[in-house]
N, C-alpha and C positions, 0 to 999 in steps of 0.2 A: 522937814519936821522930825523925821527919825534921827537925823544927825543932831538936832537940838536936844532931843530927849537923851541921847547917849552922852552928850556933853554935860547936861545937867546931872546925869547919874555919876559920871566920873568925878565931877567937882563937888557934888552934894555931900551933906553930912552923913548920909545913910550908906557909906561905903561898906561897913561891916554889918549891915542890917541882916538879921537872921531870916527874914521872910523872903529874901530874894532867892530865885532858883539857883541851884548849885552850878548849873551849866553857865549861867550868866556870870557868876563870880569867877569861874575858871577862865572864861573868855576875856573878861576885863583884866584879870591877872596876866594872861599871856600877852594881851595887847599892850599893857603898860611896859612890859619888859622888852618888847620889840625884838624878841628872839627870832621869830619866823622871818620877818623882813631882812634881818641881818644875815641869817643863814642863806636866804635866797640870793641876796646880793653877792655874798661871798662865793656861793657855788657858781653863779653865772660868771663872776669875774675870773674864777679859777678856770672854768671851762673855756671862756673866750681867750684867756692868755695862753692856755695849752694849744688851742687851735692856731693862734698866731705864731707861736714858736714852731709848731710842726710845719706850717706853711713856709716860714722863713727857712727852716732846714731843708725842705723840699726844693725850694728855688735855688738855694746855694748848692745843694748836691747836684742838681741837674746842670748847673753851670760847670761844676767840676767835671762831671761825666762828659759833657760836650767838649771841654778842652782836651781831656785825656783821649777821648775817642778820635778827635781830629788828628792829634799827633800820631797816634798808633796807626791809624788808617794810612796816613802819608808814609809812615815808616814801612809798613807792610807792602804798599804799592811799589816802593823803591826796591824792596827785597824780591818781589815777584819778577821785576825786570831782570835782576841778576840771575834768578833761576831760569828764566827763558833763554838767557845767553848760554847757559850751560847745556840746556836741552837741545838748542839749535847749533851747537858747536860741531864742526865737521868730524872731529874725532869721535864724538858721541854718535853721530849718524853712522860712521863706519863700524863702531862697536855693535850697534843694534842690527846691522845687516848680517852679522855672524850668527850662525845657527847652533854651534856646538862649543863646548868648553875647550876641546882640543884645538879648534880653530882660533880661539882667543889666545891660547898659550902659544901656538905656532906663529901667530902674527906679531907677537910682542907689543900689542896695543895697550897692555896694562900700564906700562911706564908712561905712555902718552896720556892716558886717561888720568892717572894720578897727578901728572904734571899739570894738566889742565885744571884739575880740581884745586890743586895748591895755589895756582895763579888766581883763581876766582876767590879762594878763601883769603889770600894775602891782600887782595884788593880792597877788602873791608875789614876794619878792626873788630867789628861786632860778630863776625862769623867764627865759630869755634871748630866746626867740622862740617864736611860735605860728604855724603854717602850716596853711592849709586849701587842699586841692587838690580841684577839682571837674572831673569828666570828663577828668582828665589834661591839662587845658588851662588852666582858670581857677585862678590862684594868688592867695591872700590871705595876708598875713602882717602882723606887727606893724610892720615897717618901712614898709609901704605901697607896696612896689615889688616886683613879681614878678621883676625882674632879679636880685635877690639869690639866689633859689632857682629857677632854671629847672627845668621839669619833667623834661627829659631828663637833668639831672644827678642828680635824685633817683631816677629809674627805673633808673639804671645801678648804684646801690649794691646790695650783696649782700643786704640785708634786704628790699628792696622787694617781691619776689614771695612772701615768706613771711608777710605780714600775714594773720592769721586772718580768715576770712569770716563768722565767727559774732559779730563785734562785740567779741571779747576784745582787750585791748590787747597790744601787742608792745613790749618794751623792748630798745633797741639802743644801742650805743656808736658814735659816729662823730665825725668832725672836720669842723666847718663853717668856711667862709671868708667873711668879711665885710670889704669894703674893704681887701683885701690882708692881712688878719690871720687866722691859723688858730687855732681854739679848739676843744678837745674838749668834747663835750656828751653827755648821756644823753637819748635821745629816746624819748618815749612815743608810739606810733603805733597808731591804731585806725581802722577803716573807718567811714564815715558813709553813711547809707542814705536813699533818697528816702521821705518819709512817705506817698507815694501808691502806689508800686509795691513798696516794701520791697526794692528792688534797690540794690546798692552804687553810689554816685555819686562817691565820692572818699575822701580820707583827711584825718585830723587829726593833725598832728605837733606835739608840745610838746617844745621843747628845754630841758633843765634844765642849769643851771650845773654844770660838773663839779666845782667846788670843794666843793659840798655833799656829793657822794659821797666825796670825798677826806677831808673833815672827819670823816665817820662812820668811815672806815677808819683814820684816824690816831688815833682815840680809844683804840684798843687798842695797847699797847706789846708789841713782840716781843723775846724774848731771842735771843741768838746770831745777830744780824744777819739775821733773817727778814723776810718781807714777805707781804702778802695780795694775791691777784688774783682776779678774777671772770670766769667764762666763761658765755656764753649757751648755749642749747640746741643751736646749730649749731657750737659750739666756737670762737666769736670772743671776743676779749678785750673784756669790758665795762668792766673796771677793771684797771689795772696801774700801778705806780709810774712806769714808763717810758711817757710819753704816746705815743711813736712806735709802740707796739705795739697801740694801741686799734684795734679793728675787724679786726685781723689774725686769721688762722686759726691755732689752736694746732697745733703740729707736734711730731714726735718722740714720745718715750715719754709725754709729758703727755696725748696723745690717749686713753690708756687710762682717764683720769679719766671720760670721757663714757660708758663702758660700765657704770659702777656708780653707785649713788646715794650711797654712803658708803664710805670706805676710806682706804688710804694706800699709797704706793709710793716706791721709791728709784730715782732716775734714774741712768743709767750715764754713762760718759765721765769726763773730768777734773773737770768741775764737777758733782760728784754732789750731789743735793739730796734732802731728805726732804720729801715732799709729803703733806699730810693734806687731805681734801676731803669736802664734804657738799653734796647737792643740795637746793635749795628747791623744794618741790612747788608753791608759790604762784607764784613768779617764773619757774620753769623755768631757773634759773641754778645754776651750781656755784661754791661759795665754796671757795677753795683757799689754804692757807698753805704757804709754801716756806721751808725752813730749810737752810742749807749743812750737808751731812752731816759735814764735818770739824769744824764747830763743835759738832755734836750729840755726836760721839764723842770730843771733846777729853779728857774725863775718863777715858774708857776707854783712850785713847792714853797718858795718864800712867801708868795701871796697867800697860799693856803695856811701856812703857819701863822701869819699875821691875823688871818680870819679866825683861826682856832683860838688864839690868845684873846682876841677881842670878845669872842663868845664866852670864854671862860670868865673874863672879868665881868661881863654883863650878867652871867649867871650868879656870880658871887654877890653882886649888888642886888640882883633880884631875890636871892635867898635872904639877904638881910631885910629887904623890904617886905618879904612875904611871911616873916615869922608871925607877925600879928594876925595876918590874914589866915594863916594855917591854924592858929590857936582857936579861932572861932569855928573851924571845922572839926578839929580833933576832939574838943571837949564833949560834944554830944555823942560822938562815935565811941569815946571811952565809956560814957555812961551806958550806952547800949551794949558794949562789950561786957561790962560788969554784970548786966542782967543776963546775957547769954551764958556766962559761966554758971550762974545759978540754975539755969535750965539744964545745962550739961549734967549736973549732979542729980537731976530728977525733980527739981522744984518747979512745978508747972503753975504755981500760984502767983509768981512775980510778973510784973508788967513794966515795960519801958515807958519812961516819962516822955510825953510829946510836948516839946518846948518851942517848936517852930513849924512853919507850914512849907518849908522847902523840901528837897529830896530826902534829907536826913530825917525830917519829921515824918514824911511818907514811909520811909524805911522802918522807923520805930512803930508806926501804926500797923504796917504789914507784919512786922515781927510779932506784935501782940496778937493779931489774928491767927498767925501760924501757931503760937503757943496754945491758944484756945483750941485750935483744931487738933494739935498733937495730944492734948489732954483727953479730948474725946476719942481719938484713935487708940490711945493707950488703954482706955477703958474697954473699947471694943475688942482689942487684941486680947485683953485679959480674959474676957468671957469666951472668946473664940478658942483660946488655948485650953480653957477649962473644959469646954465641950469636946475638944479633940482628945484630951486626956481621958475623959470618961469613955469615949468611943474606943480608944486604944485598949483600955482595960477590958472592955467588953469583948473586943476581938481576941485578946490574949486568952480570956476565959473560954471562948469558943474553940480556939486552937488547942487548948489543953484538953478540952472534952474530946476533940477529934483525935488527938494523939492517944488518949486513953482507950478509944474504940478501935485503934489499929493493932494488928498482930505484929509481934516482933519478927522481923525477917529471919533472924538467926533461929528463932523457934520454928519457922516454916522449913528452913533447911534441915534442921534436926528431924522434924516430922517426916519430911520426904525420905530421909535416910531410913527412918523406921519403916515407912511403907515399902521401900525397896527391899529391906531385909525380910519383911513378912512375905512379899511377893516371891522372893527367891526361895524362901522356906516352903512355899506352896507350889514351886515350879511354874510360876507365872512370869516368864522371861520378858514378855512385852511390857507388863506393868512395871517390872523392875527397871527396864531400860528407860522407860518414860520418866519414872521418878528420879533415876540417876541423872538423866539429861536435864530435867527441870531444876534439880538441885545445883548442878554445875552452872546453869544459867544464872541462878540467884547468887551464887558465890562470885561469879564474874562481875555482877553488879555491885556486890558488897566489898570486893577485894580492894578496889582503888577508886578514888574520886578524881583521878587524872582525866583531863580533857582529851589527851592524845595518847594512843597506844600503838604498839607495833602492828603492822598489817597481819602478822602471823596470829596474834591473839584474836583480832576481830574476825578472821576467817574461821578459827576454831569455834568461836561463839556462834557464827552463822551455821557451821556444820551441825552443832547441837540443835539449833533451831530447826534446820531442815530435817534432821533425824526425827524430831517430834512430829513435824508435818507429814512425814512418811507414814507414821502410824495413823494419821488422820485421813490421808488421801490414798494410801496404798500405792499401787503402781500407776496411778494417774499422772505422775510427774517423775522426771529424772533431773539430776543436777550434776554439774561438773565445775571444778575450780581450776582454771588455767592461769596459775600464778608463777612467773619465772623466779628463779633463785634470787636474783638481785633485788627483788621487790619485797621479800619477806620481812625485812627489818625496817621498812620505810614507815614514817609516821602516818597515822590516819585518825580522824576524829572518832572517838569512842561512840558506839551505838549508831554508826552512820550507814552500815550495810544492811542491817536487819530490816529497817523500814522499806528499803528498796526491794528486798526479797518479798516482803509482805505485799508490795504492790503487784508483784507477779501473780500471786495467788488471787488478789482482788480482781484483776482484769483478765487473767489467763483462762479461767474456767467458765467464762460467761457463755461461750459458744463452742460447739464442736466436741468430739469425743476422743480425738487423738491425744496421746500423752503430752503433757506440758514439759518442754525441755528448758531448763534454766542453766545459763552459763555465766560464770563470774571470771573475768580476765583482767589482766593489768598490762600496761604498756607505757613506755616513755612518751613524753610530748615536749620536744625541745630539750634544753639544758637545765631548766629550772622547774619542771612540773612532770607529773605522771597521771595516768588515767586509770581508774577502776571502772569497768563496764559491767553492768548487770543486764543481760539480754534474755528474752524468752521468745518462744514461737507461738504464744497464745493468741487469744482473740484480738488483742490490741485495744486501743482507746478510740472512742468516737472523736471527731475533730473538735466538737464543742468542749468535751472533757479535757482534751489536750490543751486547747487554748486557755481554759480556765486555770489549769495547773501552771502553765507558763506565765500567765498574768500574775498568779499568786507568788511565783518565784521572784518577780520584779518588785514586789511590794516590800517596803522597809519593815512593816509590822506584820506579824503572822496573824492573818485574819481568815485563812482558809479553813474549811470544815470538811467533814467526810473523810474519804480514804486518802486524800492527798495531803492531809495535815502532816503526816510523817515525813514526806519528801520535802515539803516546805520548811519544816523545822530543821532537817538536816542541812538544807541549803543555807538558812540564816545562821546556823552555828558555824559553818565553814567560813562564811563571809565575815562574821564578827571576829573569828580567830585570825584570819589572814586579811584578805581584801577582796574587792569586786572581781579580780581576775580568776578567782577560784570559786567552786560551788557545784551545783547540780544542773544538768541539762537533760531534758526528756524529749524523746522522739518516738512516735508510734503511728501506725496506720491500721485501720480496721482490717482484721483477718491476717495481718502480717507480724503480729507480736509487738513488743515494746523494747526500747533500749534506753536505759538510764545510765548517765555518765557522771562519775565523781571526778572533778579536776582538783588535784591537791599539789602542794609544793613538794619538790623532790628533796626531802629531808629525812635523814636517818632518825629513828626513834632514839631518844636519850641525848640528842645534840641540841645546841642552842638555836640552830636554824642555819639556813644557807643552802644554796644549790650544790648538788654533787658535782 
């Protein structure tokens, strides 16, 4: 039933009817073009062809690896037999019974050993050299001169320490140098043992002409510009078409080969390659074929290109067919756009015409409702702004009246100077000192609006404050500033010490009659901070008061009241200027005084910042 309805819709006369839902129109449009099925078929075809090509490459590569592995294993077994003949030769046994180099020289056995090695080397055309090392000192080789292969040169090669102690041979690839000429060789290395003690006495090294290994590898032909390389158990190149890589450690994603005995992988990067590998349990080598991935997928790329061109042609045809369909959608949208531009310039009286019942018609209807709502909101905003302006003007008027009622601070300073002069004229030293100190406090406040000042200036300000307090409390308290020389020019937040001193008077005189002792000291803390500590021996704080102050210090907004408001304000100013690492810490116990600590950055006053 549903299929019949869709067929009637596709073939009916109301293809471009405006009352149809927009989603239905777009669905029919996409279904007619058949873009989605075409793309799906293309992607599946491309994916399947790529898998088939990879599988074909894997099967072919494993066949190649099996052929090469079989030939090389047979060849190495034959070479091992030759090495055993040398190890078991009577002259070799006689040499291994000798204990010292002098005994070797006196016996004249060197000529016999070299003759035996030459006979073994001449018996096979693929052997380039045979070396016998005894006690890491005596060297015998086919050339008859140990200068060609010094022991220290052999011991420095990567494979020297990995030769098995059980007599099994080790196969390595290396580059030898003879008379200024470098030549790659495959070396069969095995330890030789004393027939008396059965302890290792040296090594036998047989160098094989590298051309023989290359001949075996070249017998197999590769499609798609591939090549074969061989790795030993440690990941060194035993064979590679590029001789310069022999003996090098394999790097990059190719090291994943050493984790499995058999498998395949695809390397990343620009030069992607398809690697198939298999390990030889007899040789301990990995045989690897490498094929450029772009060569492998060339056939799939042709399929992909065909699919792309088919899609392009289909899209062009669909574009031509969809012009008429698009026109029926664009016209009402253009009309709505014209109305929107009128609203943009502030005309809220226009309305969009609703010509259909589809999504565009619903959009026009919603737009009209939005314009009506905006007009109402604009009117509300206008009256709200008007009320805010009236309130702001009233506030300004109140501020002006408040300013008019305030005394000029400079007038206060001058008045204090006058009081000081009058006191001195009447020999009232105490009043003169108080007036002078209070005047200096006011000038410190008026002199600069800087947030940061040198510690020296803040200490002078506090000394004036304490001098005034001494007139108030007499000998009921003493104070001391213990500031080292290096700290005088450090930055400190202005007006940060006086509230802490005021706290000493607030909590110090509550109990007891002993004099209150106040100490202000400074010390380093690490490489990037310093501490200013204000301590007293007064009555201290009750635990509830201390907890309330500490809780206020953790709040982001200053809501504290009473005597702790000054400490909290100082803490928040420091945190805003720097960060949460710096600020105020309070510690106190009843009857044991209080300690208030300022933690500040170790920065000189007048610098941009940074630890000393």
